[in-house]
DSSP file (Angstrom, degrees, kcal/mol; ACC not computed):
  #  RESIDUE AA STRUCTURE BP1 BP2  ACC     N-H-->O    O-->H-N    N-H-->O    O-->H-N    TCO  KAPPA ALPHA  PHI   PSI    X-CA   Y-CA   Z-CA
    1    1 A M     >        0   0    0      0, 0.0     4,-2.7     0, 0.0     5,-0.2   0.000 360.0 360.0 360.0 -35.9   -7.6  -11.7  -13.1
    2    2 A K  H  >  +     0   0    0      1,-0.2     4,-2.7     2,-0.2     5,-0.2   0.903 360.0  51.2 -63.0 -40.1   -5.2  -14.0  -11.2
    3    3 A A  H  > S+     0   0    0      2,-0.2     4,-2.1     1,-0.2    -1,-0.2   0.897 111.7  46.9 -65.3 -39.6   -2.2  -12.0  -12.5
    4    4 A I  H  > S+     0   0    0      2,-0.2     4,-2.6     1,-0.2     5,-0.2   0.926 113.3  48.8 -67.4 -43.9   -3.7   -8.7  -11.3
    5    5 A R  H  X S+     0   0    0     -4,-2.7     4,-2.4     1,-0.2    -2,-0.2   0.926 114.4  44.7 -61.5 -45.8   -4.7  -10.2   -7.9
    6    6 A L  H  X S+     0   0    0     -4,-2.7     4,-2.6     2,-0.2    -1,-0.2   0.838 112.3  52.8 -69.9 -31.7   -1.2  -11.6   -7.4
    7    7 A S  H  X S+     0   0    0     -4,-2.1     4,-2.6    -5,-0.2    -2,-0.2   0.932 111.1  46.1 -66.9 -44.9    0.4   -8.4   -8.5
    8    8 A A  H  X S+     0   0    0     -4,-2.6     4,-2.2     2,-0.2    -2,-0.2   0.911 114.5  48.4 -62.7 -41.8   -1.6   -6.4   -6.1
    9    9 A A  H  X S+     0   0    0     -4,-2.4     4,-2.4    -5,-0.2    -2,-0.2   0.925 112.7  47.8 -64.3 -44.3   -0.8   -8.9   -3.3
   10   10 A G  H  X S+     0   0    0     -4,-2.6     4,-2.6     1,-0.2    -2,-0.2   0.893 111.4  50.0 -64.8 -40.3    2.9   -8.8   -4.1
   11   11 A L  H  X S+     0   0    0     -4,-2.6     4,-2.7     2,-0.2    -1,-0.2   0.892 111.5  48.8 -65.7 -38.8    3.0   -5.1   -4.2
   12   12 A L  H  X S+     0   0    0     -4,-2.2     4,-2.6     2,-0.2    -2,-0.2   0.902 111.7  49.1 -66.7 -40.1    1.3   -4.8   -0.9
   13   13 A L  H  X S+     0   0    0     -4,-2.4     4,-2.4     2,-0.2    -2,-0.2   0.937 113.9  46.0 -62.3 -46.1    3.7   -7.4    0.6
   14   14 A F  H  X S+     0   0    0     -4,-2.6     4,-2.6     1,-0.2    -2,-0.2   0.921 114.2  47.9 -62.0 -44.9    6.7   -5.5   -0.7
   15   15 A S  H  X S+     0   0    0     -4,-2.7     4,-2.7     2,-0.2    -1,-0.2   0.883 110.4  52.6 -65.2 -38.4    5.3   -2.2    0.5
   16   16 A G  H  X S+     0   0    0     -4,-2.6     4,-2.2     2,-0.2    -2,-0.2   0.934 112.3  43.9 -62.0 -46.5    4.6   -3.6    3.9
   17   17 A V  H  X S+     0   0    0     -4,-2.4     4,-2.8     2,-0.2     5,-0.2   0.908 113.4  52.2 -64.6 -41.5    8.1   -4.9    4.3
   18   18 A L  H  X S+     0   0    0     -4,-2.6     4,-2.6     2,-0.2     5,-0.2   0.910 109.6  48.8 -61.9 -43.8    9.5   -1.6    2.9
   19   19 A H  H  X S+     0   0    0     -4,-2.7     4,-2.3     2,-0.2    -1,-0.2   0.923 112.7  48.4 -60.6 -44.5    7.4    0.4    5.5
   20   20 A L  H  X S+     0   0    0     -4,-2.2     4,-2.6     2,-0.2     5,-0.2   0.917 112.7  47.3 -64.4 -43.1    8.6   -1.8    8.3
   21   21 A V  H  X S+     0   0    0     -4,-2.8     4,-2.3     1,-0.2    -2,-0.2   0.930 113.6  47.4 -64.3 -45.3   12.3   -1.6    7.3
   22   22 A L  H  X S+     0   0    0     -4,-2.6     4,-1.1    -5,-0.2    -1,-0.2   0.864 114.2  48.1 -65.5 -34.9   12.1    2.2    6.9
   23   23 A A  H  < S+     0   0    0     -4,-2.3     3,-0.2    -5,-0.2     6,-0.2   0.917 114.9  43.6 -70.5 -43.4   10.4    2.5   10.2
   24   24 A I  H  < S+     0   0    0     -4,-2.6    -2,-0.2     1,-0.2    -1,-0.2   0.817 106.3  63.0 -72.9 -29.6   12.8    0.3   12.1
   25   25 A K  H  < S+     0   0    0     -4,-2.3    -1,-0.2     1,-0.3    -2,-0.2   0.869 120.5  19.4 -62.6 -37.2   15.8    1.9   10.4
   26   26 A D    ><  +     0   0    0     -4,-1.1     3,-1.7    -3,-0.2    -1,-0.3  -0.679  64.7 171.0-137.4  81.4   15.0    5.3   12.0
   27   27 A P  T 3  S+     0   0    0      0, 0.0     5,-0.1     0, 0.0    -1,-0.1   0.640  77.6  66.1 -69.0 -11.8   12.8    5.0   15.0
   28   28 A S  T 3  S+     0   0    0      4,-0.1    -5,-0.0     3,-0.1    -2,-0.0   0.552  75.0 115.2 -84.0  -6.0   13.3    8.7   15.9
   29   29 A E  S X  S-     0   0    0     -3,-1.7     3,-1.7    -6,-0.2     4,-0.2  -0.370  73.8-129.0 -61.2 138.3   11.5    9.7   12.7
   30   30 A P  T 3  S+     0   0    0      0, 0.0     3,-0.3     0, 0.0     4,-0.2   0.790 108.7  51.9 -62.3 -26.6    8.3   11.6   13.4
   31   31 A M  T 3> S+     0   0    0      1,-0.2     4,-2.5     2,-0.1     5,-0.2   0.136  76.1 114.2 -95.1  20.7    6.3    9.2   11.2
   32   32 A F  H <> S+     0   0    0     -3,-1.7     4,-2.4     1,-0.2    -1,-0.2   0.926  76.3  45.2 -57.3 -50.3    7.6    6.1   12.9
   33   33 A V  H  > S+     0   0    0     -3,-0.3     4,-2.6    -4,-0.2    -1,-0.2   0.919 114.8  46.8 -65.2 -44.5    4.3    4.9   14.3
   34   34 A S  H  > S+     0   0    0     -4,-0.2     4,-2.9     1,-0.2     5,-0.2   0.897 112.7  50.0 -66.8 -38.1    2.3    5.5   11.1
   35   35 A A  H  X S+     0   0    0     -4,-2.5     4,-2.2     2,-0.2    -1,-0.2   0.904 112.1  48.6 -64.3 -40.1    5.0    3.8    9.0
   36   36 A L  H  X S+     0   0    0     -4,-2.4     4,-2.1    -5,-0.2    -2,-0.2   0.921 113.8  45.7 -64.9 -44.8    4.9    0.8   11.4
   37   37 A I  H  X S+     0   0    0     -4,-2.6     4,-2.7     2,-0.2     5,-0.2   0.939 114.1  47.5 -65.2 -47.7    1.1    0.6   11.3
   38   38 A F  H  X S+     0   0    0     -4,-2.9     4,-3.1     1,-0.2     5,-0.3   0.876 110.0  54.9 -62.7 -36.0    0.9    0.9    7.6
   39   39 A G  H  X S+     0   0    0     -4,-2.2     4,-2.2    -5,-0.2    -1,-0.2   0.932 111.5  42.9 -61.2 -46.0    3.6   -1.7    7.2
   40   40 A I  H  X S+     0   0    0     -4,-2.1     4,-2.3     2,-0.2    -2,-0.2   0.918 116.9  47.1 -66.5 -43.7    1.7   -4.2    9.3
   41   41 A V  H  X S+     0   0    0     -4,-2.7     4,-2.7     2,-0.2    -2,-0.2   0.934 113.3  47.7 -65.2 -46.4   -1.6   -3.4    7.6
   42   42 A Y  H  X S+     0   0    0     -4,-3.1     4,-2.5     2,-0.2    -1,-0.2   0.917 112.5  48.8 -62.0 -43.6   -0.2   -3.6    4.1
   43   43 A F  H  X S+     0   0    0     -4,-2.2     4,-2.0    -5,-0.3    -1,-0.2   0.928 112.8  48.0 -62.4 -44.2    1.6   -6.9    4.7
   44   44 A T  H  X S+     0   0    0     -4,-2.3     4,-2.5     1,-0.2    -2,-0.2   0.912 111.5  50.0 -62.6 -43.2   -1.6   -8.4    6.2
   45   45 A L  H  X S+     0   0    0     -4,-2.7     4,-2.8     1,-0.2     5,-0.2   0.891 107.6  54.6 -63.2 -38.8   -3.6   -7.1    3.2
   46   46 A G  H  X S+     0   0    0     -4,-2.5     4,-1.9     2,-0.2    -1,-0.2   0.916 110.2  45.9 -60.0 -43.6   -1.1   -8.6    0.8
   47   47 A V  H  X S+     0   0    0     -4,-2.0     4,-1.4     2,-0.2    -2,-0.2   0.923 114.0  48.6 -64.8 -44.1   -1.5  -12.0    2.5
   48   48 A L  H  <>S+     0   0    0     -4,-2.5     5,-2.2     1,-0.2    -2,-0.2   0.872 110.3  50.4 -67.5 -37.1   -5.3  -11.8    2.5
   49   49 A I  H ><5S+     0   0    0     -4,-2.8     3,-1.6     1,-0.2    -1,-0.2   0.900 108.7  52.5 -66.8 -38.8   -5.5  -10.8   -1.1
   50   50 A A  H 3<5S+     0   0    0     -4,-1.9    -1,-0.2     1,-0.3    -2,-0.2   0.820 106.8  53.9 -63.6 -29.4   -3.3  -13.7   -2.1
   51   51 A M  T 3<5S-     0   0    0     -4,-1.4    -1,-0.3    -5,-0.1    -2,-0.2   0.354 119.0-115.1 -85.7   6.0   -5.7  -15.9   -0.1
   52   52 A K  T < 5 +     0   0    0     -3,-1.6     2,-0.6     1,-0.2    -3,-0.2   0.829  53.7 165.7  66.1  36.9   -8.6  -14.5   -2.2
   53   53 A K     >< -     0   0    0     -5,-2.2     4,-1.0     1,-0.2     3,-0.5  -0.758  29.9-150.5 -84.9 123.1  -10.4  -12.8    0.6
   54   54 A R  H >> S+     0   0    0     -2,-0.6     4,-1.5     1,-0.2     3,-0.6   0.877  93.8  55.7 -63.0 -41.8  -13.0  -10.4   -0.8
   55   55 A I  H 3> S+     0   0    0      1,-0.2     4,-2.6     2,-0.2    -1,-0.2   0.832 101.8  59.4 -62.4 -31.0  -12.9   -7.9    2.0
   56   56 A A  H 3> S+     0   0    0     -3,-0.5     4,-2.6     2,-0.2    -1,-0.2   0.845 101.4  53.7 -67.1 -33.1   -9.1   -7.6    1.5
   57   57 A I  H <X S+     0   0    0     -4,-1.0     4,-1.1    -3,-0.6    -1,-0.2   0.915 110.2  47.1 -67.6 -41.4   -9.7   -6.4   -2.0
   58   58 A W  H  X S+     0   0    0     -4,-1.5     4,-2.3     2,-0.2     3,-0.5   0.938 115.6  44.8 -62.8 -46.1  -12.0   -3.6   -0.7
   59   59 A L  H  X S+     0   0    0     -4,-2.6     4,-2.7     1,-0.2    -2,-0.2   0.855 109.0  57.0 -66.8 -34.1   -9.5   -2.7    2.0
   60   60 A G  H  < S+     0   0    0     -4,-2.6    -1,-0.2     1,-0.2    -2,-0.2   0.748 111.3  44.3 -66.8 -23.5   -6.7   -2.8   -0.6
   61   61 A F  H  < S+     0   0    0     -4,-1.1     4,-0.3    -3,-0.5    -2,-0.2   0.870 121.2  37.2 -82.4 -42.2   -8.6   -0.3   -2.6
   62   62 A I  H >X S+     0   0    0     -4,-2.3     3,-0.9     2,-0.1     4,-0.7   0.932 110.5  53.9 -80.8 -48.4   -9.5    2.0    0.3
   63   63 A I  T >< S+     0   0    0     -4,-2.7     3,-1.3     1,-0.3    -3,-0.2   0.890 105.2  51.3 -64.0 -44.3   -6.5    2.0    2.6
   64   64 A P  T 3> S+     0   0    0      0, 0.0     4,-1.4     0, 0.0    -1,-0.3   0.718  98.9  68.5 -67.0 -15.7   -3.8    3.0    0.1
   65   65 A I  H <> S+     0   0    0     -3,-0.9     4,-2.9    -4,-0.3     5,-0.3   0.821  88.0  68.5 -67.4 -28.5   -6.0    6.0   -0.9
   66   66 A I  H <X S+     0   0    0     -3,-1.3     4,-2.2    -4,-0.7     5,-0.2   0.959 105.0  36.5 -58.4 -56.5   -5.4    7.5    2.5
   67   67 A P  H  > S+     0   0    0      0, 0.0     4,-1.8     0, 0.0    -1,-0.2   0.858 117.1  54.5 -67.3 -30.5   -1.6    8.3    2.0
   68   68 A L  H  < S+     0   0    0     -4,-1.4    -2,-0.2     1,-0.2    -3,-0.1   0.904 112.9  42.3 -65.9 -39.4   -2.3    9.2   -1.7
   69   69 A A  H  < S+     0   0    0     -4,-2.9     4,-0.3     1,-0.2    -1,-0.2   0.841 119.1  43.7 -75.5 -33.5   -4.9   11.7   -0.7
   70   70 A L  H >X S+     0   0    0     -4,-2.2     4,-2.1    -5,-0.3     3,-1.2   0.711  92.5  81.9 -85.5 -20.4   -3.0   13.1    2.2
   71   71 A S  H 3X S+     0   0    0     -4,-1.8     4,-2.3     1,-0.3    -1,-0.2   0.842  86.1  56.1 -60.4 -36.1    0.4   13.4    0.5
   72   72 A P  H 34 S+     0   0    0      0, 0.0    -1,-0.3     0, 0.0    -2,-0.1   0.819 116.3  38.8 -64.3 -25.0   -0.3   16.7   -1.3
   73   73 A F  H <4 S+     0   0    0     -3,-1.2    -2,-0.2    -4,-0.3    -3,-0.1   0.757 125.9  33.7 -93.0 -27.5   -1.1   18.3    2.1
   74   74 A M  H  < S+     0   0    0     -4,-2.1     2,-0.3     1,-0.0    -3,-0.2   0.689 108.5  64.5-103.2 -22.0    1.6   16.6    4.2
   75   75 A A     <  -     0   0    0     -4,-2.3     2,-0.8    -5,-0.3     3,-0.0  -0.800  66.0-139.4-112.6 146.3    4.6   16.2    1.9
   76   76 A D    >>  -     0   0    0     -2,-0.3     3,-1.8     1,-0.1     4,-0.6  -0.902  17.7-155.6 -96.9 109.0    6.9   18.6    0.2
   77   77 A F  T 34 S+     0   0    0     -2,-0.8     3,-0.2     1,-0.3    -1,-0.1   0.680  88.8  63.0 -64.7 -17.4    7.3   16.9   -3.2
   78   78 A K  T 34 S+     0   0    0      1,-0.2    -1,-0.3    -3,-0.0    -2,-0.0   0.753 109.2  39.6 -76.1 -23.5   10.6   18.7   -3.8
   79   79 A T  T <4 S+     0   0    0     -3,-1.8    -2,-0.2     2,-0.0    -1,-0.2   0.380  83.6 121.5-108.8   3.9   12.2   17.0   -0.8
   80   80 A L     <  -     0   0    0     -4,-0.6     2,-0.1    -3,-0.2    -3,-0.0  -0.437  55.9-136.4 -66.7 138.2   10.7   13.4   -1.1
   81   81 A D     >  -     0   0    0     -2,-0.1     4,-1.7     1,-0.1     3,-0.3  -0.373  28.6 -95.2 -88.7 176.1   13.4   10.8   -1.5
   82   82 A A  H  > S+     0   0    0      1,-0.2     4,-2.4     2,-0.2     5,-0.2   0.862 121.6  55.5 -61.4 -38.5   13.3    7.9   -3.9
   83   83 A W  H  > S+     0   0    0      1,-0.2     4,-2.5     2,-0.2    -1,-0.2   0.888 106.5  50.5 -64.0 -38.7   11.7    5.4   -1.4
   84   84 A E  H  > S+     0   0    0     -3,-0.3     4,-2.1     2,-0.2    -1,-0.2   0.882 110.8  48.9 -68.3 -36.7    8.8    7.7   -0.7
   85   85 A W  H  X S+     0   0    0     -4,-1.7     4,-2.3     2,-0.2    -2,-0.2   0.899 111.3  50.8 -65.4 -40.2    8.1    8.1   -4.5
   86   86 A I  H  X S+     0   0    0     -4,-2.4     4,-2.6     2,-0.2    -2,-0.2   0.914 109.7  49.9 -63.2 -42.9    8.3    4.3   -4.9
   87   87 A I  H  X S+     0   0    0     -4,-2.5     4,-2.6     1,-0.2    -1,-0.2   0.913 111.2  48.5 -63.5 -42.7    5.8    3.8   -2.0
   88   88 A L  H  X S+     0   0    0     -4,-2.1     4,-2.1     2,-0.2    -1,-0.2   0.895 111.9  49.5 -64.5 -39.1    3.4    6.4   -3.5
   89   89 A A  H  X S+     0   0    0     -4,-2.3     4,-2.4     2,-0.2    -2,-0.2   0.906 111.0  49.6 -65.6 -41.2    3.7    4.7   -6.9
   90   90 A I  H  X S+     0   0    0     -4,-2.6     4,-2.7     2,-0.2     5,-0.2   0.926 109.3  52.2 -62.7 -44.5    3.1    1.2   -5.4
   91   91 A D  H  X S+     0   0    0     -4,-2.6     4,-2.5     1,-0.2    -2,-0.2   0.917 110.3  48.6 -57.2 -44.1    0.0    2.6   -3.5
   92   92 A L  H  X S+     0   0    0     -4,-2.1     4,-2.4     1,-0.2    -1,-0.2   0.916 111.8  48.4 -63.3 -43.6   -1.3    3.9   -6.8
   93   93 A L  H  X S+     0   0    0     -4,-2.4     4,-2.6     2,-0.2    -2,-0.2   0.885 111.6  50.0 -64.2 -38.8   -0.7    0.6   -8.6
   94   94 A V  H  X S+     0   0    0     -4,-2.7     4,-2.9     2,-0.2     5,-0.3   0.923 110.2  49.9 -65.7 -44.1   -2.4   -1.3   -5.8
   95   95 A V  H  X S+     0   0    0     -4,-2.5     4,-2.2    -5,-0.2    -2,-0.2   0.934 113.6  45.9 -60.0 -46.0   -5.5    1.0   -5.8
   96   96 A L  H  X S+     0   0    0     -4,-2.4     4,-2.2     2,-0.2    -2,-0.2   0.910 113.3  49.6 -63.9 -42.4   -5.8    0.6   -9.6
   97   97 A G  H  X S+     0   0    0     -4,-2.6     4,-2.2     1,-0.2    -2,-0.2   0.919 112.9  45.9 -63.1 -44.6   -5.3   -3.2   -9.4
   98   98 A C  H  X S+     0   0    0     -4,-2.9     4,-2.5     2,-0.2    -1,-0.2   0.865 110.2  54.8 -67.8 -35.2   -7.9   -3.6   -6.7
   99   99 A L  H  X S+     0   0    0     -4,-2.2     4,-2.5    -5,-0.3    -2,-0.2   0.920 108.4  48.6 -62.7 -43.3  -10.3   -1.3   -8.6
  100  100 A V  H  X S+     0   0    0     -4,-2.2     4,-2.8     1,-0.2     5,-0.3   0.920 111.6  50.0 -60.8 -44.0  -10.0   -3.6  -11.6
  101  101 A L  H  X S+     0   0    0     -4,-2.2     4,-2.1     1,-0.2    -2,-0.2   0.903 111.8  47.7 -63.1 -40.5  -10.6   -6.6   -9.5
  102  102 A L  H  X S+     0   0    0     -4,-2.5     4,-1.4     2,-0.2    -1,-0.2   0.899 114.1  46.4 -67.9 -39.8  -13.7   -5.0   -7.9
  103  103 A I  H  X S+     0   0    0     -4,-2.5     4,-0.8     2,-0.2    -2,-0.2   0.936 114.8  46.0 -67.8 -45.9  -15.1   -4.0  -11.3
  104  104 A K  H  < S+     0   0    0     -4,-2.8     3,-0.5     1,-0.2    -2,-0.2   0.869 113.2  49.6 -65.9 -36.6  -14.5   -7.3  -13.0
  105  105 A R  H  < S+     0   0    0     -4,-2.1    -1,-0.2    -5,-0.3    -2,-0.2   0.794 105.4  58.2 -73.6 -27.0  -15.9   -9.3  -10.1
  106  106 A G  H  <        0   0    0     -4,-1.4    -1,-0.2     1,-0.2    -2,-0.2   0.703 360.0 360.0 -74.6 -19.1  -19.0   -7.1  -10.0
  107  107 A K     <        0   0    0     -4,-0.8    -1,-0.2    -3,-0.5    -2,-0.2   0.466 360.0 360.0 -84.9 360.0  -19.9   -8.0  -13.6
């Protein structure tokens, strides 16, 4: 369980930093504000999951579902660059990791 928790925390920290770097790199991007907000939220969740905060595991499960659920409607998958695919993959891994933690902790 510790490995899954630390993996989810590390992926959220990495994704948070990645969102912040991508947002700061191109502030004229239309998604600048959302990338900045998600970067801060993901980084904070990564720290809280590493600190074993239960609410962070729930939020780590719920919040990454938002971009995963909206991406089929907002993104053209033919034009996504490698970083956006990486971010979506990280979101999926975090959701799965937090789901495992929630299921195991509930038993």
